[in-house]
C-alpha positions in Angstrom: -0.3 0.3 0.2 1.6 3.5 -0.9 0.2 6.6 -1.5 1.2 10.3 -1.4 -0.5 13.1 -0.1 0.4 17.1 -0.6 2.9 18.4 1.9 3.5 21.7 1.8 5.7 22.2 4.7 8.2 20.0 3.4 9.8 22.4 0.5 12.4 21.4 -1.5 16.7 20.6 0.1 19.3 18.8 -1.4 19.2 14.9 -0.7 21.0 14.1 2.2 23.9 12.5 0.1 24.7 16.0 -2.1 28.1 16.5 -2.0 27.2 20.5 -2.5 25.3 20.3 1.3 26.4 19.7 4.3 25.0 16.2 5.9 21.5 16.1 7.0 21.0 15.3 10.5 18.6 12.7 12.3 17.3 11.8 15.7 15.1 9.1 15.9 13.1 8.8 18.9 11.6 5.4 20.4 8.6 4.5 22.1 7.5 0.7 23.5 9.4 -2.9 23.7 12.9 -4.2 23.2 11.6 -4.9 19.5 11.1 -1.1 19.0 14.4 -0.5 20.3 16.1 -2.9 17.9 14.3 -1.8 14.9 15.6 1.6 15.9 19.0 0.7 15.7 17.7 -0.4 12.2 16.5 3.1 11.2 19.3 4.7 12.3 22.0 2.2 10.3 19.7 2.8 7.4 19.8 6.5 7.5 23.4 6.9 8.1 24.1 4.3 4.8 22.0 6.7 3.2 24.4 9.9 4.5 22.6 11.2 7.3 24.8 12.0 10.4 23.4 12.1 13.6 22.0 15.3 15.4 24.4 16.3 18.1 22.3 18.8 20.1 20.9 21.2 17.7 17.4 20.5 15.9 17.4 17.1 13.5 16.8 17.7 10.0 14.8 15.0 9.9 13.0 13.6 13.0 11.5 10.1 12.9 9.2 8.7 15.4 9.1 4.9 16.1 6.1 4.1 17.7 4.0 1.3 20.0 0.4 0.1 19.5 0.3 -1.8 23.0 1.1 0.8 25.4 -1.7 3.1 27.3 -2.0 6.1 25.5 0.5 5.5 22.7 -1.6 7.7 20.1 -1.7 10.7 22.6 1.8 10.7 23.1 2.8 10.3 19.8 0.1 13.3 18.2 1.6 15.2 21.0 5.4 14.9 20.1 4.1 15.6 16.1 2.2 18.8 17.7 5.3 20.1 19.6 7.2 19.9 16.2 4.8 21.8 14.2 6.1 24.7 14.9 9.5 24.1 14.6 8.8 22.8 10.9 6.9 25.4 10.1 10.0 28.0 11.1 12.6 25.5 9.3 12.2 24.7 6.1 13.3 21.5 4.2 12.7 19.5 8.2 11.0 16.4 7.7 9.0 13.9 10.1 9.1 10.7 9.7 6.3 8.4 11.3 6.9 4.5 12.0 6.5 1.1 13.8 3.4 -0.6 15.1 1.1 2.5 15.4 1.7 3.5 11.6 0.9 0.1 10.6 -2.7 0.2 12.6 -3.5 3.5 11.8 -2.1 4.4 8.5 -4.4 7.4 7.1 -5.0 8.5 10.1 -1.8 9.5 11.1 -1.5 12.2 7.8 -5.1 13.4 8.6 -4.4 14.3 11.7 -1.0 15.4 11.9 -0.6 16.7 7.5 3.0 18.5 8.4 4.6 14.6 8.7 6.3 13.5 5.6 6.0 9.8 5.7 4.1 6.7 7.1 5.9 3.7 7.3 5.0 0.3 8.9 6.6 -2.6 10.6 7.4 -4.8 7.5 9.2 -1.9 5.8 11.6 -0.3 7.8 14.3 -0.5 5.4 12.2 2.2 3.2 12.7 5.2 5.0 15.5 6.5 3.2 13.4 6.4 0.0 10.6 7.6 1.5 12.3 10.4 3.1 13.5 11.3 -0.6 10.5 11.1 -2.6 8.7 13.1 -0.3 11.4 16.0 -1.1 11.5 15.2 -4.8 7.7 15.2 -4.6 7.0 18.0 -2.2 4.1 15.2 -1.3 3.9 13.3 1.8 4.5 9.3 1.4 2.9 6.5 3.0 3.7 2.7 2.4 2.4 0.1 4.6 3.3 -3.7 3.4 1.2 -6.4 4.9 4.0 -9.1 4.9 7.6 -8.3 5.4 9.8 -7.4 2.2 12.5 -8.0 3.6 14.0 -9.3 7.2 15.4 -6.3 9.0 18.3 -7.8 10.7 19.5 -7.9 6.8 19.9 -4.1 6.8 22.4 -1.5 7.8 22.2 -1.2 12.2 23.6 1.9 13.9 24.2 0.2 17.2 23.2 2.0 20.6 25.7 0.2 22.5 29.0 -1.0 21.9 29.1 -3.6 24.8 26.1 -5.2 23.9 23.3 -5.9 21.4 19.9 -7.3 20.3 20.0 -9.8 17.8 16.1 -10.9 16.3 15.7 -14.4 15.8 11.7 -14.0 14.4 9.5 -11.2 14.2 5.5 -12.0 14.2 3.8 -13.7 16.7 1.2 -16.9 15.9 -0.7 -17.0 18.7 -4.1 -14.9 19.4 -4.0 -13.2 22.6 -7.5 -11.3 23.0 -5.5 -8.6 24.6 -2.7 -8.2 21.9 -2.8 -6.2 18.8 0.9 -7.6 17.6 0.0 -10.2 15.3 -2.1 -7.8 13.5 0.6 -5.5 13.3 3.6 -7.6 12.4 2.3 -11.0 11.1 2.9 -14.5 11.2 5.7 -15.6 13.0 8.8 -15.7 10.4 12.1 -17.3 11.5 16.2 -16.6 10.5 18.1 -19.6 9.7 20.3 -20.5 12.5 23.6 -19.9 10.7 22.3 -16.2 10.0 21.4 -15.5 13.7 24.9 -16.9 14.7 26.9 -14.7 12.2 25.1 -11.7 13.2 26.1 -12.8 17.1 29.9 -13.5 15.9 29.6 -10.3 14.0 28.9 -8.0 17.4 31.9 -10.0 18.9 33.9 -9.5 16.7 32.9 -5.5 16.9 33.5 -5.5 20.6 30.2 -6.6 22.0 30.8 -9.1 25.2 26.2 -9.7 25.9 23.5 -10.4 23.3 19.6 -10.4 23.8 17.9 -12.5 21.3 14.8 -11.1 20.5 11.4 -12.7 19.5 7.8 -12.0 20.2 7.8 -15.7 21.4 11.1 -16.2 21.4 11.1 -20.0 22.6 8.5 -20.6 19.8 11.5 -20.1 17.5 11.7 -23.0 14.8 8.2 -23.1 14.3 8.4 -22.6 10.5 10.6 -24.7 9.9 10.0 -27.7 11.9 12.0 -28.0 14.3 11.3 -28.1 17.9 14.3 -27.5 19.5 15.6 -25.2 17.5 15.6 -22.5 20.4 17.9 -24.8 22.8 19.8 -25.7 20.1 20.5 -21.9 19.4 21.5 -21.2 23.3 23.8 -23.7 23.0 25.6 -22.4 20.0 25.7 -19.2 21.2 27.8 -21.1 24.2 30.2 -21.8 21.4 31.4 -18.5 20.3 34.5 -17.6 22.0 34.3 -14.1 23.3 30.6 -13.7 23.8 30.4 -14.1 27.9 26.5 -13.1 28.3 23.5 -14.6 26.4 19.7 -13.2 27.5 16.7 -14.2 25.5 13.0 -12.1 25.7 10.7 -13.0 25.7 9.2 -16.2 25.7 5.9 -17.6 26.2 4.9 -20.4 28.7 2.8 -22.5 26.8 6.0 -23.5 24.6 8.7 -23.5 27.0 10.0 -26.9 27.1 12.6 -28.7 29.2 15.2 -28.5 26.8 15.2 -24.9 27.2 15.5 -25.3 30.8 18.4 -27.7 30.2 20.7 -25.3 27.9 19.9 -22.4 29.9 21.3 -24.8 33.0 23.9 -26.4 31.0 25.2 -23.7 28.7 27.8 -21.4 30.7 27.5 -18.2 29.2 23.4 -18.2 29.3 22.5 -15.8 31.9 20.9 -17.1 34.7 18.0 -14.8 34.7 14.5 -15.5 32.8 11.8 -13.0 31.8 8.9 -15.5 31.6 4.7 -13.1 31.3 2.4 -14.6 33.3 -0.3 -12.2 32.4 -2.8 -13.3 35.3 -3.0 -15.8 37.8 -6.7 -16.8 37.2 -7.2 -19.6 35.2 -10.7 -17.9 33.6 -8.9 -14.9 32.9 -6.4 -16.8 31.4 -9.0 -18.6 29.2 -10.8 -15.5 28.5 -7.1 -13.9 27.0 -6.6 -17.4 25.5 -3.4 -17.8 27.0 -2.9 -21.6 26.3 -1.3 -21.9 29.7 -2.8 -22.4 33.4 -1.5 -20.8 36.2 -0.3 -24.7 37.8 1.9 -24.9 34.1 3.3 -22.0 35.3 4.8 -22.5 38.4 6.0 -26.1 37.5 8.0 -23.9 34.6 9.4 -21.8 37.8 9.9 -24.6 39.5 11.9 -26.6 37.2 13.8 -23.7 36.6 14.8 -23.2 39.9 15.6 -26.4 40.4 18.7 -26.5 37.6 19.5 -22.7 38.1 18.5 -22.2 41.9 20.3 -18.4 41.5 17.8 -17.6 38.6 16.0 -14.5 38.9 12.8 -14.4 37.3 10.7 -11.7 36.0 7.4 -11.2 34.5 4.4 -9.0 33.1 1.2 -9.0 34.4 -1.8 -7.3 33.4 -4.7 -6.0 35.9 -8.3 -5.3 35.4 -8.9 -7.5 32.4 -12.4 -7.7 31.0 -14.8 -9.8 33.9 -11.6 -10.3 36.3 -13.5 -10.9 39.4 -12.2 -9.9 42.9 -12.0 -14.1 43.3 -9.7 -13.8 39.9 -7.9 -11.1 41.1 -6.8 -13.0 44.3 -5.9 -15.5 42.5 -3.0 -13.5 40.7 -1.9 -12.0 43.8 -1.6 -15.6 45.3 0.5 -17.0 42.1 2.9 -13.6 42.7 3.4 -14.3 46.4 4.4 -18.0 45.2 6.4 -17.0 42.3 8.8 -14.9 44.1 9.4 -12.8 41.0 12.7 -10.1 40.7 10.8 -8.1 39.3 7.3 -7.1 37.4 6.4 -5.2 34.5 2.5 -4.6 35.8 -0.5 -2.5 33.8 -3.4 -1.3 34.1 -5.5 -3.2 31.4 -6.9 -0.6 28.8 -9.0 -1.2 25.5 -7.3 -1.5 22.1 -9.2 -0.8 19.3 -8.5 -3.8 17.2 -8.4 -6.2 19.6 -11.0 -9.0 21.0 -10.8 -8.1 24.3 -12.2 -4.3 23.5 -15.3 -5.8 22.7 -16.0 -8.0 25.6 -18.7 -7.3 28.3 -18.0 -6.5 31.4 -15.3 -3.8 31.3 -13.9 -2.8 34.7 -14.5 0.9 35.7 -11.4 2.6 36.2 -11.4 2.7 39.9 -11.3 -0.9 40.5 -8.4 -1.6 38.6 -6.5 1.2 39.5 -7.4 -0.3 43.6 -6.1 -3.5 42.4 -3.3 -2.3 40.3 -2.2 -0.7 43.9 -2.5 -3.8 45.6 -0.6 -5.7 42.8 2.6 -3.5 43.1 2.5 -3.0 46.9 2.9 -7.4 47.1 5.5 -7.2 44.4 7.4 -4.1 46.2 7.7 -6.1 49.1 8.6 -9.0 47.5 11.5 -7.8 45.4 13.0 -6.0 48.4 12.5 -9.5 50.5 14.3 -11.3 46.9 17.5 -8.5 46.9 17.9 -8.8 50.3 18.7 -12.2 50.2 21.2 -10.9 48.1 23.2 -9.2 50.5 26.9 -10.1 51.3 26.8 -11.7 48.0 30.0 -10.9 45.4 28.7 -10.2 41.8 29.7 -9.8 38.8 28.7 -6.3 37.2 29.0 -5.5 33.8 29.5 -1.4 33.4 26.4 0.3 31.7 26.8 4.0 30.2 23.9 4.9 32.8 24.2 5.8 36.3 21.8 6.0 38.8 20.3 10.0 39.1 21.8 10.4 42.6 24.9 9.4 40.9 26.6 12.6 40.9 25.9 13.0 44.9 27.0 9.1 45.7 29.6 8.9 43.1 28.3 5.7 41.9 28.4 3.9 38.7 26.3 1.5 37.5 26.1 -2.4 35.7 24.0 -5.2 35.7 24.8 -8.2 37.3 24.6 -11.7 35.5 21.2 -12.1 36.6 20.2 -8.7 35.0 19.6 -6.8 38.8 20.6 -3.3 38.7 23.8 -2.6 40.7 25.1 1.0 41.9 28.8 0.8 43.0 31.3 3.0 44.3 35.4 2.9 43.5 37.2 2.5 46.4 39.9 5.4 46.7 42.8 3.9 44.6 41.5 1.3 42.8 41.3 2.0 38.5 37.6 3.3 37.4 36.2 1.0 34.8 34.7 1.7 31.3 31.2 0.8 30.1 31.6 -3.2 29.0 34.2 -3.5 31.7 33.5 -6.2 34.5 33.9 -5.5 38.1 33.3 -7.7 40.8 31.8 -6.2 44.3 30.0 -7.1 47.2 26.9 -6.6 48.0 26.5 -3.7 51.1 22.6 -2.9 50.3 19.6 -3.7 48.9 16.1 -2.2 47.6 13.4 -3.1 46.0 14.2 -2.4 42.6 18.4 -1.6 43.1 21.1 -2.7 45.3 24.4 -1.3 46.2 28.0 -2.3 46.5 30.1 -0.1 48.0 33.5 -1.6 48.6 35.2 -0.5 52.1 38.6 -1.3 50.4 40.3 -1.7 47.4 40.8 -5.7 47.9 36.6 -5.9 48.0 37.1 -4.6 44.2 37.8 -6.1 41.4 37.8 -4.9 38.0 38.3 -6.9 34.6 39.1 -4.8 31.6 37.5 -6.4 28.3 37.1 -5.9 24.6 33.9 -4.6 25.0 35.3 -1.5 27.4 38.1 -1.2 24.3 35.3 -1.0 21.9 33.8 1.4 24.0 37.4 3.2 23.9 37.0 3.1 20.2 33.6 4.4 19.2 34.5 7.3 21.8 37.7 8.2 19.7 35.8 7.8 16.4 32.8 9.7 17.7 35.2 12.7 18.6 34.2 12.1 22.2 35.9 12.7 25.5 37.9 9.7 27.0 35.6 7.4 29.1 36.2 6.6 32.9 39.2 4.9 33.5 41.4 6.2 30.3 40.8 9.9 32.4 39.0 9.3 35.3 36.4 11.4 33.2 32.7 10.8 31.8 32.5 9.5 28.2 30.3 11.0 26.0 27.9 8.5 24.7 27.4 8.1 20.8 24.6 8.2 18.4 21.2 8.9 20.3 18.2 6.8 19.6 16.3 9.0 21.7 15.6 7.2 24.5 16.8 8.9 28.1 20.3 8.5 29.6 23.0 9.6 31.9 26.8 10.1 31.7 28.7 7.9 33.5 30.7 9.8 35.9 33.9 8.6 37.9 34.4 8.6 41.6 35.7 11.8 42.4 
């Protein structure tokens, strides 16, 4: 589907690769899930391959919104942002705005009707068309709309501008074959399509060759990987194959589906040294009745059984989840069943959501939609319970030695605490300090420290002496230094003791790393 609309605000400007003009700048603003973050890396890569350069502080010549249709108020967030850009674009002839992602796939012409100053709209199946749509919009002075109903090229074959040099996302499949009544993803991303194992492992190897030591395998239902080519154990085989890649120290994956989570995957997690002791397992509801209404093809007993098996093989595994509160028809008894499963599950963390109607989903037409006040009250009870459990589970970490991969973001109190941040092997957030006289790490380096404080959402490690702190410089830290040099940024912590400047912004919030003074 390809349409054009008049776009009088676009103006005629040189192409990004016109040698007579300065390169045009871009910014990608991302909303939604990890899949969207990964898609944004593709968009950035496509734009840079076409001659665009990242905007550094100044208003970008091209602003791309990568949208979500799942999260609450996703459309309001998009149109609010587009409204704020309208006067800026009016004052800057030649500026362009593009909208892609799930909301673009769903709303299509509506976006151009509500925001006629937008230059290009593209969907989830044609991310690679972005530079061409921008060029056509400039050349024709008309807005371009191109929405495909199926994938034209697997996104992982497109150029990529990674947001991190020390870790990366690797998509192993796109789309979903399930029919959950609350979810619009299958309608927007289509049926599941699986990449060939060799292509996936080649991309992982390329990331490692570039300095990454951590990868996260992505799929809408990552553990159903292989369904397209008929191998039910393809995902566990893929995990084991990742374990054979030299230099790859951490492997994660998200998100699996409980109905398809099999024992061979648990065995592969336990027996593959670089697969991390961390699992995200979406519950959605602890009520079997609600699970049936959601068309989730498992029940609470099966869910708890999976967790028992994982913990029997991986005792220190940290398990997280997703939960929806207030699904249509949910009774107080149903909600209590969710609280009971949460109490038994002992999640390290939970992403909790209040149900809200999503046009185009079967659940939007179900009877017994709950009043907002009821949903809010239940949501508050659930989060209070989960916060207590998370604090109790984190308290069990006190005194443990943990290996932390340092990240380029620090906590919001970092300036006053002089702490850096990172993720432990089980994905817990750890804020740590560097003892006086000890060397500071770079993002991508690994430190081993003892947990000294615990809260519901993070751990703290303040080594008393340099002997309590161990630093292992890594290839990922070296890659961070090279990236800073390539972008003319300041040296990273550990090189001069000052903060490094992050590379390309994908529109995600970030904070600079600060070394201990």
